[in-house]
N, C-alpha and C positions, 0 to 999 in steps of 0.2 A: 504494500500500500504506500509506503514512504517513497519507493522508487517511482511509482506512477505519479505521485504528487510532484516530485522533483522534475520529472519529464514534462509535466504540464506547465510548471513554472518556467522551465527552460524554453519551451515552445512559445509561451506567451511573451517572454522577454525578447526572443528573436523576432517576433512579429512587431513588437512595439519599438524596438531599437534598430530595425533593419536600415542599413545605410548610414548609421550614426558614426561608426568607427572609420569607415572608408567609403567614399563615393567618388566615382569617376564616370560621368555620363555626358552624352551629347544630345541636345534637343533641337529639332528643326523649328524655325520660327516662320513657317509658311503653311498655308492651308491647301494649296493646290500642288502637292508634291509630284503628282504624276505628269504635270505639265512644265516642271521647272527645268530650265537649262542653266547649268552652273556657270559656265563661262571659262575663260582661259586663265584668269588670275584669282588669287586668294589673298585676303588680308586678315590679320588678327590683332586684337587689342584686349588687354586684360586688366582686371582689378584684383588686388590682393588684400588679405586680412590676416593678422596674426594676433593670437591671444585675445580675441574679441575686443581689443583696444585700439589697434593701429590698422588703418586701411589706407591704401594709396592706389593710384593708377587711373587710367582713362580707358574704360572698356566700352566706349560708345561706338556707334555705327560709323560716325565720321572718322574717328581715329583709326578704326580697322580699315576703312576704305583708303585712307591716306597711307597707312603702312603697307598696303598691297598695291598702291598706285592705281586704284580703280576709279573710273569716272561714272560707271553704270553698275548698280548692284542688282543682281538677279535673284539671289537667295541669301539667307542668313541662318546660321546655327548658333547655339549657345552651348558652351562646354562648362561644366561645373565639376570642380575637383575639391574635395573636402576631406579633412583628416580629423578624427577624434572630436566629434560634435562641433566642428568649426574652429578648432584650435588653430588650424591653418586652412585657409580657403583661397581658391583662385576661380574667378569667373571670367571666361573668355568669350568675346564676340567674334565669330568667324563670318566673313562676308565673301561671296563669290560673285564674279562678274567680269567686266572688260574695262 
């Protein structure tokens, strides 16, 4: 009985804390993905945060387009990297175009 209770607690915690220790995901910022043409160029811009106290960077669309030398944006993605409940995090805007 005690082992079943411990198993249920472990399963509950894994559902509640999923992605809290480590997260590395990429999310599209478009609704018509089946019609999207990415383009020949790609640009990225990131923002960073450490210890929930310090944050810096320019993760905007304009900064990403300038970093990739883009004049036309066809598609945008968002990358999120997070360690230990946000102890360190990086959010990156990725733009594609020409």
